[in-house]
N, C-alpha and C positions, 0 to 999 in steps of 0.2 A: 257400068262405069269401067273404063279401061284404066290400067295402072302400069306405069313403067317400073317394073320390078327392080331393074338394075339401078335406076336412079334412086328409088326408095332405099335400096340396100346401101348405097353409098351415103345417102343422107343419114340413115340410121347409124352406120359405123362412125361417121364423122361426129355426129352428136354425142354418141357414147364415149368416144375418145376424148372429146372436149370435157365432158363431165368428169371422167377419170383423171384427166390432167389437172383440172381445178382442185380435185380432192387431194391429189398427191402434193400439190404446191401449197395447199392451205395448211394452217396450223392444225396439229393433230388433236382436235377437240371432239367431244361428243356431238356438238352441234354440226361439225363438218361431216361426221358420219351420217347423221340424220338427214342432212341436205342431200348427200350422195344417194342414199337409199330411196328417198322420195323422188329425186330427179330421174333416177333410172326407171322407177316404176311408172312415172308419168310419160317418159319417152316410149316405153313399151306400150302403155295404154294407147297413146296417140297412133303408134305404128299399127297395132292390132286393129284399131278402129278403121283405119284406112283400108287395110286388107279385107276386113269384114264387109265394108260397104262395096268393095269391088267385086264381091262374089254374089252369085245368084242364090243366096240362102233364103229359105222360106220365110214368109211373114210369120211372126209369132215366135221365131227362134231368138235366142239371146246368147251373147258371149259373156261368160262369167269368169272372173279371176278367183282362184282358190289357193290354198296353202299359204306360204309366206308371201307370195305375190298378192294374194287376197287381202293381206293386212296393209297393202299399199306401200310396201317397202321391198326393195329388191337388191340383193347383194350382187356384186359385179359378175360372178360366175355361178349364181344359183339357178336352179330350174325355174322355168316359167310355166306354172301349172294353170291350165284353163279348162273350163267345162263348156262344151257346145250344147246348150240346152235347147232341145228340139220340141216343137209343139206336139201335143198328143195326136192330133189329126193334121197332117201337113196340108197346107193350102195348095200345094202343087199336086199334080196328078201322079199318084203312086209313090210309095216309100222309096223305091229303087232310084228315083230321080234325085233323092237327097245325097246319095253316095258321091257322085262326081263333084258336086258343089263343096261337100265337106272335104273331100280329098284335095281339091284345088286350093282350098283355104289353108289346110295344114301344110301342103307342099310349098305354098307361097311363103308361109311363115319361116320354114327352114331355108328357103332360097334367100330370104332377107337376112338371115343370120340369127333368127329367134329360135333357140333350142327349147321348144315347148314340149310339155308333157300334157297330152290332151285326152279327154274322154268325151264321148258323145252319148247323151242320155236324155230321156224325157224326165219330167218331174216325178212321175210314178216310178220310173226305173231308179232314179236317185234315191227315192224313199226306200225302195226295196233293197238296193245295194247297201244303204246306210244301216239297215237292220242286220245285215250279214257281216259287214266289215266296219270295224270301229274307225279305221283310217279314213274311209269315205265320209262317215258321220262327222269326224273331226274337220275334214276339209270343207264340208258344207257350212260348218259354223263360221268359217272365215270367208265365205263367198262374198264377192264384191262385184256389183254390176259394172260392165264395161260398155256394151252397146247392144243394139237389137231391141227386143221386146221388153220393156220395163215391167209390164204386167206379168210376163212369164217369170221373170226373176223374183217378183214379189210373191208369186205362187210358190216358188221354190223355198223362199225364206219362211213363209208361213208353214209349209209342209215340214221343214226341218225342225222347227220348234214344236209343232203339233205331235210329231212322232218321237220326240226326244224323251227317253226314260233317263232322267237325270241321275238317279241312284245307280243304275246299271252302267251309265257312261262314266260316272265317277269311279266306280269299282274297277272298270276296265283300264281307265287312264292311270289310276293309282298303281295297279299291278304292272302296267306297261312301264311306268316310271321306275318302279322298284327293280324290275328286270334290267332296265337300262343302267341303273346305278350299279347293279351287281356286275354287269359287263365291264364297267369302268372301275372296278375294285372298291365301290362305295366311297370314293374320295375325290374331291376336286383338286387334290394336290399331287397328282401324278406329274412326272417331270415333262411329259409331252401331252398335256391335256387337250381334249377336244372342246373348243370354246362353245360349241353348240350342244353336244350330246353329253359331255361329262357332268357329274353332279355339280351343281352350282353354275351350270352353263345356261345358254339362252333357252334351251328346251325346257328347263325347269320353270322358267318364267312363262313360257308359252302354255305349259300345262295348266298353270294357275288361271291364265286368261281364258283358256278353253272351258275350264270348269265354271268360272264365273259367268261366262257368256251362256253356257248351257243352263245354268240355274237363274239366269237373268239378274245377276248381282252386279253387273258392270262390264263394260267393254274395254276399259283401260284402268290404270292405277287410280286416277282421280275419281272416276265413277265408283270404284270399289271403296275408296275412302269415304265418299259421300254416303255409301250404303253401310258403313261401319265395319267393313272387313279389315281395314287397316287404318292407321292414323295418317294425317297429312304429312307428318314427318317421315313415316315409313314409306309413303308414296313417293316423296322426293328422293329418299334413299334408293328405292327400287329404280326409279327413273335414272338416277345418276349411275348406278352400277350396271344397269342394262345398257346405258349409253357407252360405258367403258367396254363391255363385252362386244357390242356391235362395232365399235371403232377398231378393236383388235381384229375381229373377224374380217372386216372390210379391208384393212391393211393386208391381212394374210392373202385374201383373194387377189388383190392388186399386185402384190409382190410375187406370188406364186404363178400368176397368169393362168390360173385354173381354179376350180372349186377345191379349196383346201381349208378345212376347219380345224386342223390339228396344229398346235404350236410346237412343231417338230424342231429339234435342235438346229437343223439346217436353216431354218427361217427365223429363229428367235432373235439372232443378232441383227438381221436385216430389218425386222419389224421394230426392234428397239431403236435402231438408228433412225428409222422413219419417224419415230416419236421425238427425236432429238436427244435421246440418251447417249452418253458416251462412257467409255471405260474409265474407271478411276483405280488407284492402287487398292482401294478397299472393295470395290464392287465392279463387276462387269456390267455393261449396258443391258445385256439380256437378263441379268439378275434383277435389275431395277424394274424392267418390264414385267417379269414373271411375278415379282412380289406384288406389283399393282394388280395383276390378273388374279392372283390367289386371294388377295384381300377382297376384291370384288366378288369372286366366286364364294368366298366364305360368307359374306353378307347375304348373298342370294340364297345360300343354303339355309341360313337362319330365318330369313324372311319367308322363304318358300314353306318352311315347316309351319310357321305361324299361320300363313294364309291357307294352307291345305287343311289345317285343323279347323280354322274358322269356317271355311266353305263346307267342310264335312258336317260341322255342327248345324249349319243352316239347312243343308240338304237332308240330313238324317234326323233333324229335329232334336239333336242331343245337347243343344245349349242349355236345356232345362234338365239335364241328367241329375240323378240324385247325388247329393253331397254327403260324404262321411267325414266327420271332423277327425283329423289326425291329432292335432294339437292346436295351440293358440295361434300358430303361424300358417298352418297348411290344412288343405282339404283334399279328400280323394274324390275326384269328379270322374266317375266312370272309368277308373283305372289310371287316370292321369293326375299328377300332382298339381294342385291349384293353390295359388297364394290367396290369403284371406282378403287382401286389398292390393290395389295397384301400386301403392306407395310403400309397401312393406319393406323393401330393401333400403329405401331412403330413411325410413324411421328406425329400422333395425338392421344394421350392416351385418350382424352376426348371422342373420337368416340366409344370407347368400350361400355360404358354404353348407349351412345346415340343410338347404334344399337338396343337395346331392347326397348327403348322408341319409336323409329321410328316404330318398328314392331307393337307396340300397337296403334300408332296414325294413321297408314295407313291401312284402311279397306281392301284394295285389297291384302295386304301381308299375306301369309299363312305360312311363315316360312323363314328360312335362307338358302341361296344357299350354294352349296358345297364350293365355293370359300370363302364365308364369314366364314363358319364353320372352314375351314382350316386356315384362317387368325387368327381367335380366338384361335385355337389350338396352333398356333405358337407364340402367343402373351402373353402366360402365364407369362413369366419372366418380362414382362413390368409392370405387376400389383404388385408393391412393396409398401413399407410403404408410400412413397410420393403420390402414386396413391390413397391410401386409405384416406389420409388427404386432398386431393385436394378439395377446396370448390366447384369447378364446378362439380366434380363427385358427391359430396354430394347432390347438388341441383338436379342433374339428377336422382339419386337414389330415392329421395323423389318424384320427378315427376312421376317415374314409379309406385310408390305406390299409388299416388293420381289420376292417369289416370282413366278415366271412364270405362275402359274395359281391359281385357287381362292379369290380374295379375297372374292367375294360369299358363297359358302357358309360360309367360315370366319368372316367378320364376323357373319353371322346366328347361327352357332353360338356365337360368343363372347358375343353378347348374350343368346341364349336360355338359356345356362348361367350367366348373371350374371357371367361373367369380364370382359367388356368394361367394364362399369360399375364393377367393383372395381379394374381396372387403370387406367382413365381415370376418375378420380373425378368429373371435370366432366361426363362422359357419363352417369353414374349419376343426376345431378340431372334429366335430361330423359327418363328411362325412364318410359313411361306418361303423359307430359305431353300434354294436349290442345292443339289449336290452334283457336282460335275465329275462323275465317274461312270464306269461302264456297268455297274451292277445295282446301284440304288435307283429305284423307280418312284420313290416318294420324296417329298420335301422332308427336311430334317424333323420337323415337329410330327409329321405323320409317320415317319419311320420310327420315332421314339414311341409313339402310341401303339404302333404295331408290335414293337418289342415288348411293351408292357402287356399287351394282349397275349402274345406268345408265352410269356412267362406265367401269366395267370392260368393258361390252359394246362400247363404242366401239373397244376395242383387240382385239376378237375378230373375225376376218374372217367367220366364219359368221353374224354378226349385221349384216353390212354392208348388207343389204337394208333394214334398218329406218330408219337415218339415214345414207345414204351420205356426205354431206358431212362429218359428224362423224368417220366412219371414215377418210376421206381425211386429215383433219387429224391424227387420232390416229396414223396410220401414220408421220407425220414427227416425232412427239413422242418424245424420247429417254428420259424418266424418268416412266413412268406413275404410279409411286407418289407423286410429288409431288401429282398431282391426286386420288389416293385420300385423301390426308391432308386436302387442302382440302375435299373432299366430306364427310369425317368431322367436320370442325369448323365447317362453314359456318353451321349453325343451333344449335350446341351451347350458345349463351348465351341461347336463347329463354326467356322467362318470368321474367327477372330485373328487367325494367324497363329503360328506356334503349334505345339502339341495339344490337341483338343482333349486328349486323355488326362494329361496333367492339369490342364485348366479346369476340366470337369471335376477332377478330384478336389480341387480348391473350392469349387462351388458347392459340391455335396458335403464337404467338411463344414462349410458355413451353414448349410441347411441343417445338418445334424446338431450343430451347436444351438441354433435357434429353436429347434424342435425337441430338445431334451433327449437326444439319442447320444449315448455315451459308451465308453468302454469298448469291449470286444465288438459290439454291434456296429458302432460308428467306424471302428477300424476296418471291419469286414467290408462295409459299403464303400469306403474310400479305396480300399485295395482293389475291389472288383471293378470300380469305375476306372481307376488309373491303369489297370492291366487288361481291360476288356478286349484289346486287340492281340494280346500276347499269345493266347492259346491257339487261336486260328492261324497265326503266323507260323508257330512252331509245328503245328499239325500238318500244315500244307507245304511248308518249305524246308523243314529239317528232317534228318534221318532218324526216325523213331527207333531204329534198331541199334542206334549208338547209345550205350549206357550213359555216356557223359552228357548227352542231350537231355535224357530223362532226369538224371541227377541234378543238373543245373536248373531244370524247370521245377523239380520237387523242392529245391532249396529256395526258389523264388516264391512258390505258393505257401510254403512252410507247414501247412496242416490240411487235414482232410476237409474241414469246413470251408476254407478258402478255395480249395480245389473244386469242390462241388458247386459252390456259388459261382465261380468263374466259368465252369463248364456249362451250367444252365444258362447264364447270360450269353455266352458265346453262341450256343445253339439258337437261342431266341433272337439274337442279333442278326445272325446270318439269315435266318428264316424271314426276318423283317426287312431285308433289303429288296428282294424281288422274288416272286414265285418261282423264277427260273434258276436262281442262284444255288439254292440248296439241292444237294443230291445225295444218294446213298454213299457214294465214295467219301465225300466230305464228312458225312456222319460217322463212317467207319474210322476214318483217321482220328477224329476228335475222341471217339469212344475208346480207341486203342490208346491214345495219349492219356486219357483219364485213368484207364486201368493200369497202365504201366507206371504212371506217377503214383497212384494210390499204393501200389505194391512197394514202390521205392520209399514211400512214407511209412510203410509198415501198418497200413490200415486194414480194414476188414475186406472180405472178398468183394471186389468191386462189381461183379456181375450179379450179385444177389441183393434183392430188396428185402430188408429185414422183416418188414410187415407182411409181405407176400409169403415169404418163407415160413413165418410164424403161423400164418393161416393154414398153409399146407401141412405143417407138422401137427397142428391142432386137429385138422381134418383126418390125418392118419391115425391120431390117437382115438378119435371118435369111431373110426372104422374098426379099430382093434376091439372096442367095446362090443361091437356087433360080431365079433369073432371072424372078421375078415382077415385073410392071410396077408402078410406084407407084400407089397408090389402089385396088389390087385388093382390099384389105381392107375398104374403106369400107362396102360394102353389108352385109356380115356384122356388122361391129363396131357399126353403127347399131342393131342389134337386141339388143345385149348391154349390160347395165347394169354399174355399178361393181363389184358383188359378184362378177361373173364374173372381171373382171381382178384382183380382190383374191385370188381363190382359185386362180388358175392362173399359172404362171411364163411367162416370155417364150417358152421353147421350145415349151411346150404351145399357147400362143396362136398361134404361127406354124404349128405342125402342124395345128391345127384349121382355120386360115384356108386353108392349102393344100388341105386335103381338102374344104372346104365352099364355097369362094367361087363355084363354078359351080352349087351346089345350094341356095342360100339359101331358095328357095321350092319346093323339091321336094315331090312327092306321095308319093315312095317313100323308105323308110328308107335312109340312107347309113351304112355301117359301114366303119371303117378300123382296122387293127391294126398294131402294130409291136413289136419287141423293146423291153422296158422299159429305160429309162436306168439303172435300179438294178442291172441285170445279171442279173435273174431274171424269168421270166415275161413276160407281154404287157401292153401298154397298149392298151386298146380304146376307140375313139370310136364313139358311136352318135348319129345325128342323125335325128330323125323327127318328124312331126306329133304333138303331145302328146295323150295320152289317158290315162285312169286306169290302164290295165294295161300301159303301155309298160315301166315299171320292172320289173313282175312278169315280163313275157315275157323281158326280158333276163336277169333272175336265174334264170328257169327253164332257159334255155339253158345257162348256166354250171353250174347244179346237175346237169343231165342229162349233161353232158359231163365232169363231174368236176372242173371248175375251182374253185379257192378264191379268192373275192373278198377282196382285201386292202384295197382302198380304192375308194370310189365317190364321184365328184363329180357331183352332179346339178344341172343348171341348166335353167331354162325361159326361153327368149328372149322378147323383147317381141312377137315376131310369132307366138308360140304353138307353138314347136318345143322338143322335148326335146333338150338338148345334154349328153350324159352321157359321162363318162370313167371307165373302170374299170381298176384295176390287178389283174391276175389271175395266179395261180401255176399252173403246169402241173398237169394232172390225169392220171388213169390212161389216158385215151384219147389225149391229145396230149403227146408228149415232144419238147422243142425241142433236139434233138441233131443233130450233123452238118450236112449241107447241106439237110436236108429242112424246115427251119423255114419257108421261103418258101411251100412247099405247104401247110403247116399254117395259116399266117396267111391264105392265100387261102381255105382251107376254112372257117375261123372267120368271115371276112368274108361269105362267101356264105350259110352256114347261119344265122348270127345275123340277117342282113337278112331272110331268109325267116321266121324265128321272130317277129321284131318286126312284120312285115307281116301275119302270119296273124290270122284272125278266129276260129280254133278255140278252144273252151273251154280254159282253163288246165289243164295236167295236174296230177294229184295229186302232192304233194311226195314225193320219195324220202327215206325215213328214213335220214339219214346215221349212220354209225357213230360212237359216242362213244369218245374215247380212254380208255385205262385210268385215267389220272389223273382225268378228269372222272367216270368211274364211281365211283371211290373217294372223290372229294371233290366231289360235285355242288354247283353254284351255284344258289341259289334264284332263279328268273327273276323279273324285276321289269319292270313297264311303267308309264310315266307319259305321260299325254296332257293337254296344257294349252294354252290359247290363247297366241299370241305377243303381243308388245307392243301391237299394234293390234287384237287380237282378230279378225283377218281370216283368219289362218292359224294352224296348230296345230303345236306342238312335240311330237313323239313320241320318247320316250327308252326304249330297250330294253336290258336287261342280262340276260345268260344265259350258260350254258356253250356253248362253241363246238362246232359240228359242221358237216359238209358239208351244203349245202342250207339252212342256217338262214336266210340272207337271203331266199331265195326263199319260204320259209314265211311270213316276215313280209310280204313284198311281196304274196303271194297273198291274205292276209287283207285288206290295204288295197284291193287291186283288187276283191275281192268286194263291198266296201262302197262302191265308186266313190270311193275316196279317192286323190287324185293326189299323187305325191311331187314336190316342187319343189326341195328340197335334201336331201342326205344326207351324213352323216359316219360312216363305218364305221371303228371302232377295235377292233383285236384286241389284248388284253393277256394274252399267254400262252393260257390255256384259257378266258378270259373275253372276251366281246364286249360292247362298249359302243357302241351305234349310236344316232345321233340323226337324225331326219328332220323336215323342214319340210313339212307336208302341208296339202292343202285338200280341201274336199268339203262339200256342203250337209248331209250326214247328221251332220256333227260339231256342228251347231248345237243338237242335242237331247241332253239328259243321258242319256236312255235308250239312244240309239245309241252314245254315247261309252262307256258302261258295257259295252254289248254287244261293242264292238270290243276294249276292254281285256281283257274276260273271255276272248274267243275267242283273242286274242293270247297271253295267259298259258297257255291250254290248249295252244296250238300249240307254245309254247316248252318246255312241260313234257313234251310227248308224245315 
């Protein structure tokens, strides 16, 4: 069959132009976007079929649409992904004769103007590729028959599902999604979001569909609703929000005249105007558009979490996970907080905020279950004016702020579930509100939550390495919750016109009155909110060498408490604008202003943290009891930063100094052990030149000798030495009974030093026995790897069922990939371990290696 390529090209271009014109001239509705995507897909279907018929391709071959095109929808400038499915045994003479026909078909596609992405495979090759590449496996799930051999396509379809390992597929796609979210700062609220890839974007919806298809739980929202994964109402909501995202993306493609999925500033106004939005004195057209986008993305984020949990329960069979009763309202379902009934919040409004307080207080809880998330989603109308004024709710909200842990996670969850904006109505006004400046990269609500998170980290010793001076000051602060409130309200009045600092002070004054905060505490919060821009302005714009500038600022802050609170909020605020805004110079200016002002106020030495200095003095006193001459500690302590002293008490510091003062620059490992002060087990100190496998070798020794590691404090000195302290419990080989414990300690010191010094390959991990409880109620292993605040080191979080040798299994994976452990926090909660590591390594700079490490870690934890 001959074909006039030029005529077909003109026909295709004319038809596509007509479709786009109709779309541009139509009302900007989700239905118009749906019609556009379907019409474009059908146009390409028809054109490809004509080209296929014109080529001498073998009988038994088929043309298959994959990717987004396989879903039967095509955005104006998206890739057209096709699979040329060849027969196992070509009906033509010799395989080489296939090449010209395939080449001619692909060339004809490009000549027409179809920018296709093509692959040529047999069914067996597809199956083999799918085993090696999760992207291929995903594409085959969306395969759609176009033309050619229907039986060949059916063969592919059956092979795809026959070879599908749903559990492995779900693990891979979940890790992939988490990595993508990390790339986009884990928020749908960046000021230039990618409406496809950002959290809350179209890709999040596609992941759910892929997993549902793989598990045969439905191919669209309504099928999933029939299978019980979501309610009919949620299906309608998803369809509506998905339509909004598709409409915005389609408009972006048309206006940019290229594939553009980012709502960049340059296009936001044009897209907004294409929606019919116009500027008003109160809001720009682009702000109206972006708020619509953010609310859609927020709903997608909420519903995605519900669906992912529901699918995981079906796939992993965890819907029947054991329940632990927490109280009359809540249950612990496999580490997730579960409501006792779907109508709990309707019956008991006080349970809404109590949900989040319980999440903080119960260490075994890692999040909210799908049932709880759904109940909160459906309880939004319950949170009215009476709810906000209820004294019980006000007490509960204050308890959340005052709790000793979990403020960052809970505040984000409160906002994500829309509870925060409905309890604090003033906060609701800034949800999804843009900030038109050159340094904020988040919406106002997300910036505020980032500042709360930054403030919280000042009070956590494990983060002392990030901003040591702030941690020193925070260690002396008696009521952290005062600063959390200030952070929560500092920008809450943005977008109203006028000075948002003054308006915010009015709002926080009202909050304090309503929540029983009085006297100096209320005055401090109001001061910090009203002045939260002052310190940054003075530090960066005025001459700090001018005594009059310092005196004027000192007069303004009045006392050391005000100064410290304002300094901490200022640092947290600047850090919460954008990862690129904060730098060492700004930090130095602010720190200099703080110290100069404190001197002007007549306060204590600003560069000394009272608690740290007290620990050092106590350690010196302990050293003197051992007849250590004064100054013996200097050489070692000069190599240790503030985070070391924040994480070790005076007794440990003195012990480390006694053991190491002669060996600060040693070439050989130093190991010291002693009976633990807690009355059980040993405390073991290891000091050695740092290398990637030091931590793994230490863990391998403890695993092989049967010790159980209860706590590990890993520190890297400024001179490049690992200074690690372990709390270990006795194993099967070593029993600390009677008078023989000294011999056992000597044996540990000798053998562990030899193990650390060894260059032999790391041994295979010993598969530790699982307890009966873990076998009966297994915990789904979870791994999270993300960059730290400065994107120079990485935070690795691991959650799994406890077993002997588990820590070594983790350390061995890290050592294999040349990843060094710089800090470690090992936590055992009954049968669950929650370990956090601060790690470094060049391999972590590539997404592919991160994914490989996470996947291998998960496999290790599950084995």
